[in-house]
DSSP file (Angstrom, degrees, kcal/mol; ACC not computed):
  #  RESIDUE AA STRUCTURE BP1 BP2  ACC     N-H-->O    O-->H-N    N-H-->O    O-->H-N    TCO  KAPPA ALPHA  PHI   PSI    X-CA   Y-CA   Z-CA
    1    1 A X              0   0    0      0, 0.0     2,-0.2     0, 0.0    58,-0.2   0.000 360.0 360.0 360.0 132.3   39.9    0.6   22.1
    2    2 A X        -     0   0    0     56,-0.1     2,-0.6    58,-0.0    56,-0.1  -0.492 360.0-149.4 -76.8 145.6   42.1    1.8   25.0
    3    3 A X        -     0   0    0     -2,-0.2     2,-0.1    54,-0.1    54,-0.1  -0.952  13.1-139.5-116.8 111.0   41.2    5.0   26.7
    4    4 A X        -     0   0    0     -2,-0.6     2,-0.4    52,-0.1    54,-0.1  -0.459  19.7-167.1 -70.4 141.9   44.1    7.0   28.1
    5    5 A X        -     0   0    0     -2,-0.1     2,-0.4    52,-0.1    52,-0.1  -0.996  13.0-172.4-132.1 134.5   43.6    8.5   31.5
    6    6 A X        -     0   0    0     -2,-0.4     2,-0.2     2,-0.0    -2,-0.0  -0.783  13.2-179.0-128.4  87.7   45.8   11.1   33.2
    7    7 A X        -     0   0    0     -2,-0.4     2,-0.4     8,-0.0    -2,-0.0  -0.541  15.3-145.7 -84.0 155.1   44.7   11.7   36.8
    8    8 A X        -     0   0    0     -2,-0.2     2,-0.3     6,-0.0    -2,-0.0  -0.977  14.2-168.0-121.0 134.1   46.4   14.3   39.0
    9    9 A X        -     0   0    0     -2,-0.4     3,-0.0     1,-0.1     6,-0.0  -0.882  28.5-132.7-120.8 151.9   46.9   13.7   42.8
   10   10 A X  S    S+     0   0    0     -2,-0.3     2,-0.3     1,-0.1    -1,-0.1   0.662  95.8  27.4 -74.7 -16.6   48.0   16.1   45.5
   11   11 A X  S >> S-     0   0    0      1,-0.1     3,-1.5    29,-0.0     4,-0.6  -0.985  80.3-119.7-143.9 152.0   50.4   13.5   46.8
   12   12 A X  H >> S+     0   0    0     -2,-0.3     4,-1.2     1,-0.3     3,-0.6   0.786 110.4  65.8 -64.3 -26.1   52.3   10.6   45.3
   13   13 A X  H 3> S+     0   0    0      1,-0.2     4,-2.2     2,-0.2    -1,-0.3   0.716  87.0  70.7 -69.7 -18.5   50.6    8.2   47.5
   14   14 A X  H <> S+     0   0    0     -3,-1.5     4,-1.9     2,-0.2    -1,-0.2   0.914  98.8  47.5 -62.1 -42.6   47.3    8.9   45.8
   15   15 A X  H <X S+     0   0    0     -4,-0.6     4,-2.3    -3,-0.6    -1,-0.2   0.890 110.6  52.1 -65.7 -39.7   48.5    7.1   42.7
   16   16 A X  H  X S+     0   0    0     -4,-1.2     4,-2.3     1,-0.2    -1,-0.2   0.883 108.1  51.7 -64.2 -38.1   49.7    4.2   44.8
   17   17 A X  H  X S+     0   0    0     -4,-2.2     4,-1.7     2,-0.2    -1,-0.2   0.896 109.5  49.4 -65.6 -40.2   46.3    4.0   46.5
   18   18 A X  H  X S+     0   0    0     -4,-1.9     4,-2.3     2,-0.2    -2,-0.2   0.920 110.0  51.3 -64.9 -43.0   44.5    3.9   43.1
   19   19 A X  H  X S+     0   0    0     -4,-2.3     4,-1.9     1,-0.2    -2,-0.2   0.927 109.0  50.5 -59.3 -45.4   46.8    1.2   41.9
   20   20 A X  H  X S+     0   0    0     -4,-2.3     4,-0.6     1,-0.2    -1,-0.2   0.846 112.1  48.6 -62.4 -34.0   46.1   -0.9   45.0
   21   21 A X  H  X S+     0   0    0     -4,-1.7     4,-0.5     1,-0.2     3,-0.3   0.877 113.8  45.0 -71.6 -39.0   42.4   -0.5   44.4
   22   22 A X  H  X S+     0   0    0     -4,-2.3     4,-1.9     1,-0.2    -2,-0.2   0.701  93.3  76.6 -85.3 -19.6   42.4   -1.4   40.7
   23   23 A X  H  X S+     0   0    0     -4,-1.9     4,-2.1     1,-0.2    -1,-0.2   0.909  95.0  50.4 -59.0 -42.8   44.7   -4.5   40.9
   24   24 A X  H  X S+     0   0    0     -4,-0.6     4,-1.7    -3,-0.3    -1,-0.2   0.871 107.7  55.1 -62.5 -33.4   41.8   -6.7   42.2
   25   25 A X  H  <>S+     0   0    0     -4,-0.5     5,-2.8     1,-0.2     6,-0.8   0.897 107.2  50.1 -63.6 -38.9   39.6   -5.4   39.4
   26   26 A X  H ><5S+     0   0    0     -4,-1.9     3,-1.7     1,-0.2    -2,-0.2   0.921 107.7  52.6 -65.3 -43.2   42.3   -6.5   36.9
   27   27 A X  H 3<5S+     0   0    0     -4,-2.1    -1,-0.2     1,-0.3    -2,-0.2   0.843 110.1  48.4 -61.8 -33.4   42.4  -10.0   38.5
   28   28 A X  T 3<5S-     0   0    0     -4,-1.7    -1,-0.3    -5,-0.2    -2,-0.2   0.395 115.5-120.9 -85.6   3.2   38.6  -10.3   38.2
   29   29 A X  T < 5S+     0   0    0     -3,-1.7    -3,-0.2     2,-0.2    -2,-0.1   0.796  76.5 128.0  60.6  32.8   39.0   -9.1   34.5
   30   30 A X  S   <S+     0   0    0     -5,-2.8    30,-0.7     1,-0.2     2,-0.3   0.733  79.4  19.5 -83.7 -25.7   36.8   -6.1   35.0
   31   31 A X  E    S-A   59   0A   0     -6,-0.8     2,-0.5    28,-0.2    28,-0.2  -0.936  76.8-130.7-135.8 159.6   39.5   -3.9   33.5
   32   32 A X  E     -A   58   0A   0     26,-3.9    26,-3.2    -2,-0.3     2,-0.5  -0.967  17.2-151.6-115.7 126.2   42.5   -4.6   31.3
   33   33 A X  E     +A   57   0A   0     -2,-0.5    24,-0.3    24,-0.2     3,-0.1  -0.842  25.5 160.7 -99.7 125.8   45.8   -3.2   32.4
   34   34 A X        -     0   0    0     22,-2.7     2,-0.3    -2,-0.5    -1,-0.2   0.810  61.3 -39.6-108.5 -57.9   48.3   -2.5   29.6
   35   35 A X        -     0   0    0     20,-0.1    20,-0.4     2,-0.0    -1,-0.4  -0.971  52.3-173.5-165.1 161.6   50.9    0.0   31.0
   36   36 A X  E     -B   54   0B   0     18,-0.9    18,-2.8    -2,-0.3     2,-0.4  -0.983  10.4-150.3-155.9 162.5   51.1    3.0   33.2
   37   37 A X  E     -B   53   0B   0     -2,-0.3     2,-0.5    18,-0.2    16,-0.2  -1.000   4.8-154.5-139.1 138.1   53.6    5.6   34.4
   38   38 A X  E     -B   52   0B   0     14,-1.2    14,-1.2    -2,-0.4     2,-0.5  -0.968  14.3-170.1-112.4 120.7   53.7    7.5   37.7
   39   39 A X        -     0   0    0     -2,-0.5     2,-0.4    12,-0.2    11,-0.1  -0.944   2.2-165.0-111.8 126.7   55.5   10.9   37.4
   40   40 A X        -     0   0    0     -2,-0.5     9,-3.4     9,-0.4     2,-0.4  -0.887   6.8-170.9-111.6 145.4   56.3   12.8   40.6
   41   41 A X        -     0   0    0     -2,-0.4     7,-0.2     7,-0.3    -2,-0.0  -0.821  17.1-144.4-136.2  92.9   57.3   16.5   40.7
   42   42 A X    >   -     0   0    0     -2,-0.4     3,-1.9     5,-0.2     5,-0.0  -0.271  22.7-120.0 -57.4 144.0   58.5   17.7   44.1
   43   43 A X  T 3  S+     0   0    0      1,-0.3    -1,-0.1     3,-0.0     0, 0.0   0.802 111.8  46.9 -58.4 -32.2   57.4   21.3   44.8
   44   44 A X  T 3  S+     0   0    0      2,-0.0    -1,-0.3     0, 0.0     2,-0.2   0.404  94.2  99.6 -92.7   4.3   61.0   22.5   45.1
   45   45 A X    <   -     0   0    0     -3,-1.9     3,-0.1     1,-0.1     4,-0.0  -0.602  67.0-142.1 -92.4 151.4   62.3   20.8   42.0
   46   46 A X  S    S+     0   0    0     -2,-0.2     2,-0.3     1,-0.1    -1,-0.1   0.733  87.2  13.6 -79.6 -24.1   62.8   22.4   38.6
   47   47 A X  S    S-     0   0    0     -5,-0.0    -5,-0.2     0, 0.0    -1,-0.1  -0.956  90.0 -89.0-146.9 163.1   61.6   19.3   36.7
   48   48 A X        -     0   0    0     -2,-0.3    -7,-0.3    -7,-0.2     2,-0.2  -0.267  44.3-101.7 -72.6 161.3   59.7   16.1   37.5
   49   49 A X        -     0   0    0     -9,-3.4    -9,-0.4     1,-0.1    -1,-0.1  -0.533  51.6 -89.5 -74.5 148.6   61.4   12.8   38.5
   50   50 A X        -     0   0    0     -2,-0.2   -10,-0.2   -11,-0.1    -1,-0.1  -0.290  52.5-103.0 -57.6 143.8   61.7   10.3   35.7
   51   51 A X        -     0   0    0    -12,-0.1     2,-0.4    -3,-0.1   -12,-0.2  -0.297  27.6-139.8 -68.6 153.5   58.7    8.0   35.5
   52   52 A X  E     -B   38   0B   0    -14,-1.2   -14,-1.2    -3,-0.1     2,-0.0  -0.908  32.1 -96.3-110.9 144.3   58.8    4.5   36.8
   53   53 A X  E     +B   37   0B   0     -2,-0.4   -16,-0.2   -16,-0.2     2,-0.2  -0.339  61.2 144.3 -61.8 133.0   57.1    1.7   35.0
   54   54 A X  E     -B   36   0B   0    -18,-2.8   -18,-0.9    -2,-0.0     2,-0.4  -0.422  46.6 -59.0-141.1-143.5   53.6    1.0   36.3
   55   55 A X        -     0   0    0    -20,-0.4     2,-0.4    -2,-0.2   -18,-0.2  -0.890  28.6-152.1-118.3 144.4   50.3   -0.1   35.0
   56   56 A X        -     0   0    0     -2,-0.4   -22,-2.7   -20,-0.3     2,-0.5  -0.949  19.3-149.7-110.5 138.2   47.9    1.4   32.4
   57   57 A X  E     +A   33   0A   0     -2,-0.4     2,-0.3   -24,-0.3   -24,-0.2  -0.914  21.6 165.9-116.1 130.2   44.3    0.6   32.9
   58   58 A X  E     -A   32   0A   0    -26,-3.2   -26,-3.9    -2,-0.5     2,-0.1  -0.979  38.1-109.1-135.4 150.7   41.7    0.4   30.2
   59   59 A X  E      A   31   0A   0     -2,-0.3   -28,-0.2   -28,-0.2   -56,-0.1  -0.492 360.0 360.0 -76.9 149.4   38.2   -1.1   30.3
   60   60 A X              0   0    0    -30,-0.7    -1,-0.1    -2,-0.1   -29,-0.1   0.498 360.0 360.0 -68.4 360.0   37.6   -4.4   28.5
């Protein structure tokens, strides 16, 4: 069963750092990646930027 996770970061690079950390785990089959989305919301914007396709991570 997949477990959805929604972390919040103070900067968009936080999500990129997590992705870089978890990709080796996926290659070692410690986690299973299905799909993910990164949504950024600049402080001066009225709404968030559209998400870009990324990875979703679930434990095996």
